[in-house]
C-alpha positions as CSV (number, residue, x, y, z in Angstrom):
1,M,33.8,-71.5,37.6
2,A,30.9,-71.9,39.9
3,T,27.7,-72.2,38.4
4,A,26.1,-69.9,41.2
5,S,27.8,-67.0,39.3
6,A,26.3,-67.3,35.9
7,P,22.9,-65.4,36.0
8,R,20.1,-66.7,33.8
9,P,19.2,-64.6,30.9
10,H,16.3,-62.3,31.2
11,L,13.1,-63.5,29.3
12,S,11.9,-61.1,27.2
13,P,7.9,-59.8,27.3
14,T,7.5,-61.6,23.7
15,L,8.6,-64.9,25.3
16,L,6.3,-64.5,28.3
17,S,3.2,-63.1,26.9
18,P,0.3,-65.6,25.7
19,K,-0.9,-62.7,23.6
20,K,1.6,-62.9,21.1
21,K,0.1,-63.4,17.5
22,K,1.5,-66.6,15.8
23,S,1.4,-64.8,12.4
24,A,3.8,-62.0,13.6
25,R,6.5,-64.3,14.1
26,L,9.0,-65.4,11.4
27,T,8.8,-68.7,9.8
28,L,11.8,-70.6,8.0
29,W,12.1,-69.0,4.7
30,P,11.5,-65.4,5.9
31,L,14.6,-66.4,8.6
32,V,16.6,-67.7,5.7
33,A,16.0,-64.5,3.7
34,A,16.9,-62.2,6.7
35,T,20.1,-64.5,7.6
36,F,21.0,-64.3,3.9
37,F,21.1,-60.4,4.3
38,M,22.6,-60.4,7.7
39,V,25.6,-62.6,6.2
40,S,25.6,-62.0,2.4
41,G,23.1,-59.8,0.5
42,G,24.3,-62.0,-2.6
43,T,27.2,-61.8,-4.9
44,Y,28.1,-58.2,-4.6
45,G,31.0,-57.3,-2.4
46,I,33.5,-60.2,-3.7
47,E,34.9,-58.6,-6.4
48,D,38.0,-57.5,-4.7
49,I,38.7,-61.6,-3.9
50,V,38.9,-62.2,-7.5
51,H,41.4,-59.0,-7.9
52,G,43.7,-60.0,-5.1
53,A,43.7,-63.7,-5.4
54,G,42.9,-64.6,-8.9
55,Y,40.0,-66.7,-10.3
56,G,41.3,-70.3,-9.2
57,R,42.2,-69.2,-5.6
58,A,39.3,-67.0,-5.2
59,I,36.9,-70.2,-6.0
60,L,39.2,-72.1,-3.7
61,F,38.6,-69.3,-1.0
62,L,35.0,-69.2,-1.6
63,I,34.6,-73.2,-1.2
64,L,37.0,-73.5,1.8
65,T,35.9,-70.6,4.0
66,P,32.3,-71.5,4.4
67,L,33.5,-75.1,5.3
68,L,36.1,-73.6,7.8
69,W,34.5,-70.7,8.9
70,S,30.6,-70.4,8.3
71,L,29.5,-74.3,8.8
72,P,31.3,-74.4,12.2
73,T,29.7,-71.1,13.4
74,A,26.3,-72.4,11.8
75,F,26.5,-75.5,13.9
76,M,27.5,-73.6,17.1
77,I,24.5,-71.2,16.5
78,G,22.3,-74.0,15.7
79,E,22.8,-75.6,19.2
80,L,22.9,-72.5,21.2
81,S,19.9,-70.9,19.5
82,S,17.9,-74.2,19.8
83,A,18.9,-74.4,23.4
84,L,18.4,-71.0,24.4
85,P,16.2,-69.0,22.2
86,F,16.3,-65.6,24.2
87,E,16.2,-62.0,23.5
88,G,19.8,-60.8,22.4
89,G,21.2,-64.3,21.2
90,Y,24.6,-64.4,21.6
91,Y,25.0,-61.9,24.4
92,A,22.6,-64.2,26.6
93,W,24.4,-67.4,25.7
94,V,27.8,-65.9,26.8
95,R,26.1,-64.3,29.9
96,R,24.5,-67.5,30.8
97,A,27.8,-69.5,30.5
98,M,30.4,-67.2,32.0
99,G,28.6,-64.5,33.8
100,N,28.0,-60.8,33.7
101,F,31.4,-59.7,32.7
102,W,31.9,-61.8,29.8
103,G,28.2,-61.4,28.7
104,F,28.8,-57.4,28.7
105,Q,32.1,-57.8,26.7
106,E,30.4,-60.0,24.3
107,A,27.6,-57.2,23.7
108,W,30.3,-54.5,23.6
109,L,32.6,-56.2,21.1
110,S,29.5,-56.8,18.9
111,L,28.0,-53.5,19.1
112,T,31.5,-51.8,18.4
113,A,32.0,-54.1,15.4
114,S,28.8,-53.1,14.2
115,I,29.7,-49.5,14.0
116,F,32.4,-50.5,11.3
117,D,30.4,-53.3,9.9
118,M,27.4,-51.2,9.4
119,A,29.1,-48.3,7.6
120,I,30.4,-50.8,4.8
121,Y,27.0,-51.5,3.5
122,P,26.0,-47.5,2.6
123,T,29.4,-47.8,1.2
124,L,28.8,-50.1,-1.3
125,F,25.3,-48.9,-2.0
126,V,27.2,-45.6,-3.1
127,A,29.6,-47.6,-4.9
128,Y,27.1,-49.2,-7.3
129,L,25.1,-46.0,-7.5
130,T,28.0,-44.0,-8.8
131,R,28.7,-46.8,-11.8
132,L,25.1,-45.7,-13.0
133,F,25.2,-41.9,-12.1
134,P,29.0,-40.7,-11.7
135,W,27.6,-37.5,-10.4
136,F,26.9,-38.8,-7.1
137,A,30.9,-39.3,-6.7
138,L,31.4,-35.5,-6.6
139,N,31.8,-33.6,-3.4
140,H,29.9,-35.0,-0.5
141,R,26.8,-36.3,-2.6
142,G,27.7,-40.0,-2.0
143,L,27.9,-39.3,1.7
144,M,24.4,-37.8,1.8
145,V,22.9,-41.0,-0.2
146,A,24.8,-43.1,2.4
147,L,23.3,-41.2,5.3
148,A,19.7,-41.4,3.6
149,V,20.4,-45.1,3.6
150,V,20.9,-45.4,7.2
151,I,17.9,-43.3,8.0
152,I,15.5,-44.8,5.6
153,C,16.5,-48.6,7.2
154,S,16.1,-47.3,10.8
155,L,12.6,-46.0,9.8
156,L,11.8,-49.5,8.4
157,N,12.8,-51.1,11.4
158,I,11.1,-48.9,13.7
159,A,8.0,-50.1,11.8
160,G,8.7,-53.8,13.2
161,V,10.2,-57.0,12.4
162,K,7.7,-58.2,10.0
163,V,8.3,-55.3,7.5
164,V,12.0,-56.2,7.4
165,S,11.6,-59.8,6.9
166,T,9.1,-59.3,4.2
167,T,11.5,-56.7,2.5
168,S,14.4,-59.1,2.9
169,L,12.4,-61.8,1.0
170,W,11.4,-59.7,-2.0
171,L,14.9,-58.1,-2.3
172,F,16.6,-61.7,-2.3
173,F,14.6,-62.7,-5.5
174,A,15.0,-59.0,-7.0
175,L,18.8,-59.2,-6.7
176,S,19.3,-62.8,-7.7
177,S,17.8,-62.2,-11.1
178,P,20.5,-60.4,-12.7
179,F,23.0,-62.8,-11.8
180,L,21.0,-65.6,-13.1
181,L,21.5,-63.9,-16.4
182,V,25.0,-63.6,-15.8
183,V,25.4,-67.1,-15.2
184,L,23.3,-68.1,-18.5
185,L,25.3,-65.6,-20.5
186,S,29.0,-66.3,-19.6
187,P,29.4,-69.6,-21.5
188,L,28.2,-67.8,-24.6
189,K,31.0,-65.6,-24.2
190,F,33.6,-68.2,-23.6
191,G,37.3,-66.9,-23.8
192,A,35.9,-63.7,-25.6
193,L,36.6,-61.1,-22.8
194,F,40.4,-61.9,-22.7
195,H,40.9,-58.3,-24.2
196,A,38.0,-56.6,-23.0
197,V,38.4,-53.2,-21.5
198,T,36.5,-52.3,-18.4
199,T,36.9,-49.2,-16.1
200,P,40.4,-48.8,-14.7
201,T,40.8,-50.3,-11.2
202,T,41.8,-48.6,-8.3
203,S,41.8,-51.8,-6.2
204,K,44.9,-52.5,-4.2
205,V,43.8,-55.7,-2.5
206,D,46.4,-58.5,-2.4
207,L,46.1,-62.2,-1.5
208,I,45.5,-61.9,2.2
209,G,43.3,-58.8,1.5
210,G,41.2,-61.1,-0.7
211,L,40.8,-63.9,1.9
212,L,39.8,-61.2,4.6
213,I,37.2,-59.9,2.3
214,C,36.1,-63.6,1.7
215,M,35.8,-63.9,5.4
216,W,33.8,-61.0,5.9
217,N,31.4,-61.8,3.1
218,Y,30.9,-65.1,4.8
219,M,30.4,-63.8,8.7
220,G,27.5,-62.7,10.7
221,W,25.8,-66.1,11.2
222,D,25.3,-65.2,14.9
223,N,23.2,-62.1,14.0
224,A,20.1,-63.9,13.4
225,S,20.3,-65.3,17.0
226,T,19.4,-61.8,18.6
227,I,15.5,-62.1,17.2
228,A,14.9,-65.6,18.6
229,T,12.0,-64.4,20.6
230,E,10.4,-63.4,17.2
231,V,11.1,-66.6,15.4
232,E,8.0,-69.3,15.1
233,R,9.4,-72.6,17.0
234,P,13.0,-71.2,17.2
235,Q,14.3,-74.9,18.4
236,R,13.4,-76.4,15.1
237,T,13.5,-73.3,12.8
238,Y,17.0,-72.0,13.6
239,P,19.1,-75.1,12.8
240,R,17.3,-75.5,9.4
241,A,17.6,-72.1,8.4
242,M,21.2,-71.7,9.4
243,L,22.1,-74.8,7.1
244,A,19.8,-73.5,4.2
245,A,21.5,-70.2,4.4
246,V,25.1,-71.6,4.3
247,T,24.3,-73.3,1.2
248,I,22.5,-70.7,-0.5
249,V,25.3,-67.9,0.3
250,A,28.2,-70.4,-0.9
251,L,26.3,-70.9,-4.3
252,S,25.5,-67.4,-4.8
253,Y,29.3,-66.6,-4.7
254,I,30.9,-69.4,-6.4
255,I,28.5,-70.0,-9.4
256,P,28.6,-66.5,-10.8
257,V,32.5,-66.2,-10.3
258,A,33.1,-69.5,-12.3
259,A,30.8,-68.6,-14.7
260,V,32.7,-65.2,-15.6
261,W,35.9,-67.2,-15.4
262,M,35.0,-68.9,-18.4
263,T,35.0,-65.8,-20.4
264,H,38.8,-65.2,-19.6
265,L,38.3,-61.5,-18.4
266,P,41.6,-60.6,-16.6
267,A,41.4,-60.9,-12.8
268,G,43.0,-57.7,-12.5
269,S,39.8,-56.1,-14.0
270,W,37.7,-56.6,-10.9
271,E,37.1,-54.1,-8.1
272,T,34.4,-53.4,-5.8
273,G,31.3,-52.5,-8.1
274,S,32.9,-54.3,-11.3
275,W,29.7,-56.5,-11.8
276,A,28.1,-53.5,-13.4
277,D,31.0,-53.4,-15.9
278,I,30.9,-57.3,-16.3
279,A,27.1,-57.4,-17.0
280,G,27.6,-54.8,-19.5
281,L,30.1,-56.8,-21.4
282,L,28.0,-60.0,-21.1
283,G,24.4,-58.4,-21.9
284,G,24.6,-54.9,-22.7
285,P,23.4,-51.7,-21.1
286,A,20.0,-53.3,-19.8
287,L,21.7,-55.8,-17.8
288,R,24.3,-53.6,-16.6
289,I,21.6,-51.3,-15.1
290,A,19.9,-54.6,-13.5
291,L,23.3,-55.4,-11.8
292,V,23.8,-51.9,-10.4
293,V,20.3,-51.6,-9.3
294,G,20.7,-55.2,-7.7
295,G,23.9,-53.8,-6.0
296,M,22.0,-51.2,-4.5
297,F,19.2,-53.6,-3.3
298,S,21.9,-55.8,-1.9
299,A,23.5,-53.2,0.2
300,F,20.2,-51.5,1.4
301,G,18.8,-55.3,2.3
302,M,22.0,-56.1,4.4
303,F,21.9,-53.1,6.2
304,N,18.1,-53.2,6.9
305,A,18.1,-56.8,8.3
306,L,21.1,-56.0,10.4
307,V,19.7,-52.8,12.1
308,M,17.1,-55.6,13.1
309,S,19.7,-57.8,14.6
310,Y,22.0,-55.2,16.3
311,S,19.0,-53.1,17.8
312,R,17.9,-56.2,20.1
313,L,21.3,-56.2,21.8
314,P,20.8,-52.9,23.7
315,L,17.1,-54.2,24.2
316,A,18.3,-57.3,25.8
317,M,20.8,-55.6,27.9
318,A,18.4,-53.2,29.2
319,Q,16.0,-55.7,30.3
320,D,18.9,-57.4,32.2
321,G,20.1,-54.1,33.9
322,M,23.2,-53.9,31.9
323,L,22.1,-50.6,30.3
324,P,19.7,-47.8,31.2
325,S,16.2,-48.6,31.0
326,I,15.8,-46.2,28.4
327,F,17.1,-48.6,25.7
328,G,14.6,-50.9,26.4
329,K,11.7,-48.8,25.4
330,L,9.5,-50.4,22.8
331,N,6.7,-48.9,20.2
332,R,3.4,-51.0,19.6
333,R,5.1,-53.0,17.1
334,R,7.6,-54.1,19.5
335,A,10.5,-52.3,17.8
336,P,13.3,-51.0,20.3
337,W,13.1,-47.3,18.8
338,V,15.5,-45.7,21.3
339,A,18.3,-48.6,20.6
340,I,17.6,-48.0,16.8
341,I,18.1,-44.4,16.8
342,A,21.4,-44.4,19.3
343,L,23.1,-46.9,17.0
344,A,21.9,-45.4,13.7
345,I,23.9,-42.2,15.0
346,G,27.1,-44.5,15.6
347,W,27.1,-46.1,12.2
348,A,26.5,-42.7,10.4
349,A,29.7,-41.4,12.2
350,C,31.7,-44.2,10.3
351,L,30.4,-43.4,6.8
352,N,33.6,-42.0,5.5
353,L,36.1,-44.8,6.2
354,G,37.3,-46.9,3.2
355,F,35.9,-50.4,2.3
356,E,39.0,-52.4,3.4
357,R,39.9,-50.7,6.3
358,L,36.5,-51.1,7.7
359,V,36.5,-54.9,6.8
360,T,40.0,-55.4,8.8
361,I,38.8,-53.6,11.8
362,D,35.3,-55.5,11.5
363,I,36.6,-58.7,11.4
364,L,39.1,-58.0,14.3
365,I,36.6,-57.1,16.8
366,Y,34.0,-59.4,15.5
367,G,36.4,-62.3,15.7
368,L,36.9,-61.9,19.4
369,S,33.3,-61.8,19.9
370,L,32.8,-65.0,18.0
371,A,35.6,-66.9,20.0
372,L,33.6,-65.8,23.2
373,E,30.4,-67.6,21.6
374,F,32.6,-71.0,20.6
375,T,33.7,-70.8,24.4
376,A,30.2,-70.4,25.6
377,L,29.5,-73.5,23.7
378,V,32.0,-75.6,25.3
379,V,31.3,-74.2,28.8
380,L,27.6,-74.9,28.6
381,R,28.3,-78.4,27.7
382,V,30.4,-78.6,30.7
383,R,28.5,-76.9,33.2
384,E,24.7,-77.7,32.0
385,P,24.9,-81.1,30.4
386,R,21.4,-81.6,30.9
387,L,20.1,-78.4,29.2
388,R,17.7,-79.3,26.4
389,R,19.5,-79.0,23.0
390,P,17.0,-80.1,20.2
391,F,20.2,-79.7,17.8
392,R,23.6,-80.6,19.0
393,V,26.9,-80.2,17.4
394,P,28.0,-83.9,16.8
395,G,31.0,-85.3,18.5
396,G,30.2,-84.7,22.2
397,L,32.5,-82.5,24.0
398,F,35.4,-83.1,21.7
399,G,33.2,-82.0,18.7
400,A,32.1,-78.9,20.7
401,V,35.7,-78.0,21.2
402,A,37.0,-78.9,17.8
403,V,34.0,-77.0,15.9
404,G,35.7,-73.5,17.1
405,V,39.3,-74.4,16.0
406,A,39.4,-73.4,12.5
407,P,37.5,-70.0,12.8
408,V,39.8,-69.0,15.4
409,L,42.9,-69.8,13.4
410,L,41.6,-68.2,10.3
411,L,41.3,-64.7,12.7
412,G,45.4,-64.9,12.7
413,F,45.2,-63.7,9.0
414,D,43.4,-60.3,10.1
415,L,46.0,-59.8,12.9
416,V,48.7,-59.9,10.4
417,R,46.8,-57.5,8.0
418,S,45.6,-55.2,10.9
419,Q,49.4,-54.3,11.8
420,S,49.7,-52.4,8.4
421,E,46.2,-51.0,8.2
422,Q,46.2,-47.4,9.5
423,V,43.2,-45.8,11.4
424,A,43.6,-42.4,13.1
425,G,47.4,-42.4,13.0
426,M,47.8,-45.8,14.5
427,S,47.8,-49.5,13.1
428,S,44.1,-51.3,12.9
429,F,45.5,-53.6,15.6
430,A,46.3,-50.8,18.1
431,F,43.0,-49.2,17.4
432,G,41.2,-52.5,17.8
433,A,43.0,-53.0,21.1
434,I,41.9,-49.6,22.4
435,I,38.1,-50.6,21.7
436,I,38.3,-53.8,23.3
437,G,40.1,-52.4,26.4
438,A,37.5,-49.8,26.6
439,G,34.9,-52.5,27.0
440,V,36.6,-53.6,30.3
441,L,36.7,-50.0,31.4
442,A,32.8,-49.6,30.5
443,Y,32.2,-52.6,32.5
444,V,33.9,-51.3,35.6
445,L,32.2,-47.7,35.1
446,K,28.8,-49.3,35.0
447,Q,29.4,-51.3,38.1
448,V,30.6,-48.2,40.0
449,L,27.9,-45.7,38.3
450,K,25.1,-48.0,37.9
451,P,21.9,-46.3,39.3
452,T,19.1,-48.1,40.7
453,G,16.3,-48.8,38.4
454,W,18.1,-49.6,35.3
455,A,16.4,-52.8,34.6
456,I,12.9,-52.5,33.2
457,P,10.2,-54.8,34.8
458,Q,9.6,-58.4,33.0
459,E,5.9,-57.5,32.7
460,Q,6.6,-54.2,30.8
461,S,5.6,-54.1,27.1
462,A,5.4,-51.5,24.5
463,Q,5.5,-47.9,25.7
């Protein structure tokens, strides 16, 4: 592929402006906290892994998945984000490596995956809320609560990136505290919960379903890359933040599950939201309430942080002339408010889909965008060997190729499951194929219909 065909990514006003205040940028630990919520949000959401796989295999999944799925992705992101810290992150990498068409497809896949991914977190918020107040499960009350989460988080993001990162840091400490108590109390109940009675489960998750939910709980590392121009010293900060976040996320999953295993609570008792019942058995009503509130914090924090990530894609695309300039509109706090509102409407439209179905579609579409990112890593190694890379995937070109093998192979499990999941009267695989094909059609239409003046000037700032 000729190097002349690959345009250089557009540098954002933030990257070019000397007036940007250092204090407004994210440093290491706020970035770790934001990444934590973009990927995990704590121990919540893994209950169905135990239900589908049992304790032993669940812990095995929780150990192997970060090694085979998360760590390779974190290495890839560490290299590309340190070499190319541009607005739009992974979209900018793919576009630079392989040109406009593939850059557009990367953004399309990521944004369409976000439609399903972002509907998961308000769903989890409601799942925990109804454990405390069953009244919200009646009629459309839960849907109204989920819609309120979308609206509030969108408003917080319009208020600016610093508000989101600070919120993420405090939410991390708030939701981690109840699980610390679960870990400390579980050894005191050694073997005591074998005959415990919890709320009857409705989960139908099997072994493959448990693995897919595990993959979903460990995915999203590239989401932090889209805010690179708002990170202090990104070449140094990103690799350190990725490795720290992988470690924290893995431990936040493995330790609580291993602790509860000691109580001999039956694996079949687990389902989404069951941490509340487990906490009640271990520490009484007070700990149960704390876990429920923590679950709500987790879902809220994840949605809040991901709004920040996904909204930068339309912004970067508008700056490159790949979308109408209206999506590049910024307010005084440099928040892309038009992009946030447009995406929020799409996220709200999928709030009624079920949890496992959302996960299956999300992984299918996201997985293809991730494969493009690993391809960009290799292509840039070949085409731009002299590109400054403060952090490199070890092993030379072979290492750059090998690091993407395991994550791509794991996607095969999602392809198997997507054949049986139904969406809109068709399999999830067929539904996903239609969405993927629509990205090619959208690019063709953009090329044909694109009016002049789509790109906003580089010097344009807040409007």
